[in-house]
N, C-alpha and C positions, 0 to 999 in steps of 0.2 A: 626916775630918770637919772640922776647923778650917778648911781650903779652901773646903770648901762653905758655912761659917757666913760665911766673910769675902767669898763670890762673891756670896751674897745681901745682906750688909750692902752692899757697893759697889755693887752693881746697884740696890738700893734710893736710896743718897746720890746715885747720879749720875742717876737718873732724876726724883729730887725737883728737884736743881738744873737739870736742862732743862726742868721742867715737866710732866713726865710722871707717871703712876701709879706711886708707888715699890712700893707693895706688891706690884701685879703684876709690874714689872721686878724685883724682888728674887726672888719666885717663878720667873720666868724664868730668871733668871742660875742660880738654885740646880738646876733642872731641865735644862740643858743642861751645866752641871758634872757632874750624875750621870747624864744620859743619856746621856753621849756615853761615859762609863765603861762603862756598860752595853751601847750598841752595840759598842764596841771586844772586848769580853767576849765578846758572842755570837758576833761575826766571827771571834775566835782560835779559839774553842770550835768553831765550823763548819769552818773553815780544819784544826785539827789532828785533828778526826774526820775529816775527807776524807783528809788525809794518812795517819791509821793504816790506814783501810780499803781505799786505793788504794795508797800506796806502801809498806806495811809498817811505818810508824814504830814506835818502844817506846810501848805504853800508857801509860809512867809519864811521857810527855813535858812535861804540864804541871805535875805533880810536879816534876819538875827544873828547868822555866825559870818557876817560880811567880813568882819577885821580877820577872823580866824584865816580865813579861806585866801584872803590877800597877802596875809602873814605867811602861810604854807608856799602859793606864789612866789613870793620873794626869796624864801628860802629855798625853792626848787631852782630858782634862776641864779643865786649866789653858787650852789652846789654846780649846778652845769657850768658856770662860768669859769669855776674854782678847777674843773676837772678839764678845761680846753687850756687854761693856762698850765696845770701839771703836764700835760701834754707839750706843750711848748718849751718846758722846760728841758725836756731830752734832746740831746744833741743827734740832729739828724745824719743818719747812716749813709755815706756817701755809695755813689753804685760801686761795686767790686767789678774789677778789670783783670780778667786772667789772660794775662797774656802769655802768645804762645811761646813754646819752647826756643831757645835762640837755633839758630841755622846751624848744621854742621859746618865743622871746620874739616878741611881735608889737607892731611901735611903729607907730601912726597917727597 
């Protein structure tokens, strides 16, 4: 939980420093941190379910390796949050405006 709050704060801070919407990017960093953990958990659950059904793995495999799966989820969250922060380090490109050529001048 502390890491989620830290990633939200760092996303907010970096976004404000680079001229972006800090609140939006704080929520994005938080969502990526938590969402990547959820996705890893779902993928591991589906993989373990397939392994139990197809290969006859023990039905207590999730409880047996619970701490390992939690570590994998937290590492995935850290990597996702880090990638958002690295994206925020880039300076946003302003819109390029191609001005029309100056009007002709007539000398007479």
